[in-house]
C-alpha positions in Angstrom: 0.0 0.0 0.0 2.8 2.4 0.9 4.6 1.8 -2.5 1.4 2.5 -4.4 0.9 5.7 -2.4 4.5 6.9 -3.1 4.1 6.1 -6.9 0.9 8.1 -7.0 2.5 11.0 -5.3 5.5 10.8 -7.7 3.1 10.5 -10.7 1.1 13.6 -9.5 4.3 15.5 -9.0 5.5 14.7 -12.6 2.1 15.7 -14.0 2.1 19.0 -12.1 5.7 19.7 -13.3 4.7 19.1 -16.9 1.5 21.3 -16.5 3.6 24.2 -15.2 6.4 23.7 -17.8 4.0 25.0 -20.5 3.2 28.1 -18.5 6.6 29.8 -19.3 6.0 32.9 -21.3 7.1 33.0 -24.9 10.0 35.2 -25.7 9.0 38.1 -28.0 10.6 40.8 -30.1 7.8 43.3 -29.6 4.1 43.7 -28.7 1.3 46.2 -28.3 -0.3 46.4 -24.9 -3.6 47.9 -23.9 -3.7 49.4 -20.4 -7.0 50.6 -18.9 -6.6 53.6 -16.7 -8.9 56.1 -15.0 -8.7 59.8 -14.4 -11.7 59.5 -12.0 -13.9 56.8 -10.6 -17.7 57.1 -10.0 -19.2 56.2 -6.7 -22.2 56.6 -4.5 -25.8 57.2 -5.6 -26.8 59.5 -8.4 -27.5 63.1 -7.2 -30.2 65.5 -8.3 -28.4 65.9 -11.6 -28.6 62.1 -12.2 -24.9 61.6 -11.9 -23.0 59.8 -9.2 -20.2 61.4 -7.3 -16.7 61.1 -8.7 -13.2 61.1 -7.2 -10.2 62.2 -9.2 -7.2 59.8 -9.1 -3.6 60.1 -10.2 -2.1 57.3 -12.3 1.4 55.9 -12.0 2.2 53.7 -15.0 5.0 51.2 -14.4 6.6 49.5 -17.4 8.9 46.8 -16.0 11.4 44.9 -18.2 11.2 41.4 -16.8 14.1 40.1 -18.9 17.4 39.6 -16.9 19.6 39.8 -20.0 17.8 41.8 -22.8 17.0 45.5 -23.0 13.6 46.5 -24.4 12.5 49.8 -26.0 9.3 51.6 -25.4 8.4 52.8 -28.9 5.3 54.6 -28.0 2.9 55.2 -25.1 -0.2 56.9 -26.3 -3.0 58.1 -23.9 -6.6 57.9 -25.1 -9.7 59.4 -23.6 -13.1 57.7 -22.9 -14.3 58.2 -26.5 -11.1 56.8 -28.0 -9.5 60.1 -29.0 -5.8 60.3 -28.4 -5.2 62.9 -25.7 -1.4 62.9 -25.8 1.8 60.9 -26.4 4.1 60.2 -23.4 7.0 58.9 -25.4 8.3 61.2 -28.2 11.5 59.1 -28.9 12.0 55.4 -28.1 13.0 54.8 -24.5 15.4 51.9 -23.7 14.7 50.0 -20.5 17.7 47.9 -19.4 17.4 44.4 -18.1 15.2 44.3 -15.0 14.7 48.1 -15.3 11.5 50.2 -15.2 10.1 53.1 -17.1 7.5 55.2 -15.3 4.8 57.6 -16.6 2.8 59.8 -14.2 -0.6 61.3 -15.0 -1.5 63.8 -12.3 -4.7 63.8 -10.4 -5.6 67.2 -11.9 -5.4 65.8 -15.5 -9.0 64.9 -16.2 -8.5 64.6 -20.0 -8.8 60.8 -20.0 -12.0 60.3 -18.1 -13.3 57.1 -16.5 -12.7 55.1 -19.7 -9.1 56.3 -20.5 -6.4 53.9 -21.7 -2.9 53.6 -22.9 -1.6 51.8 -26.0 2.0 50.9 -25.2 4.2 49.5 -28.0 7.6 47.9 -27.1 10.3 46.2 -29.1 13.6 44.4 -28.6 16.6 43.5 -30.8 16.5 39.9 -29.5 13.6 37.9 -28.2 12.9 38.9 -24.6 10.5 38.2 -21.8 7.5 40.5 -22.2 7.3 43.4 -19.8 4.8 43.7 -17.0 2.8 46.9 -17.4 0.6 48.1 -14.5 -1.1 51.4 -13.5 -1.4 52.3 -9.9 -4.3 54.7 -9.3 -4.4 56.7 -6.1 -6.2 59.4 -4.2 -4.5 59.7 -0.8 -6.0 62.1 1.8 -6.0 62.5 5.6 -9.3 60.8 6.1 -9.2 58.1 3.5 -7.1 56.4 0.8 -8.2 55.0 -2.5 -5.8 52.8 -4.4 -6.2 50.2 -7.1 -4.1 48.6 -9.9 -4.9 47.8 -13.6 -2.8 45.5 -15.7 -1.8 45.8 -19.4 -3.0 43.1 -21.8 -1.5 42.2 -25.2 -3.6 43.1 -28.2 -3.1 42.7 -32.0 -1.8 45.8 -33.6 -3.6 46.8 -36.8 
């Protein structure tokens, strides 16, 4: 009975190892990422004007090169508003991020151009296949009486 149990545990361990082996990310030479962001969030019940209250938030975009050996380049970081109109570009010339380095973009709390449905399209490239970057946006409104913080994550999309 004990031998059968050990063989089952060994078999399960091998199956689990094989299942996770396929989870390694593919090495890529570039990608377009969609990052949802917010210049404000709605909350509470609608008022007399029919609209809920809104709180302005700042947005700290973090583009992290996860590759320990290969530099990547941020080719563009375009900021779009709720209706899909480009509000501005945050990268005028390509920015190189060294291995395990980070590039940051900050959208101040007072910048309301994006709206509640704002987003970034971030295009990156590399001279050699690299681990894709992790792209997140930390949204914050920090005051004495309360703190509001949340994170959104970039998703790869097909560039057209």
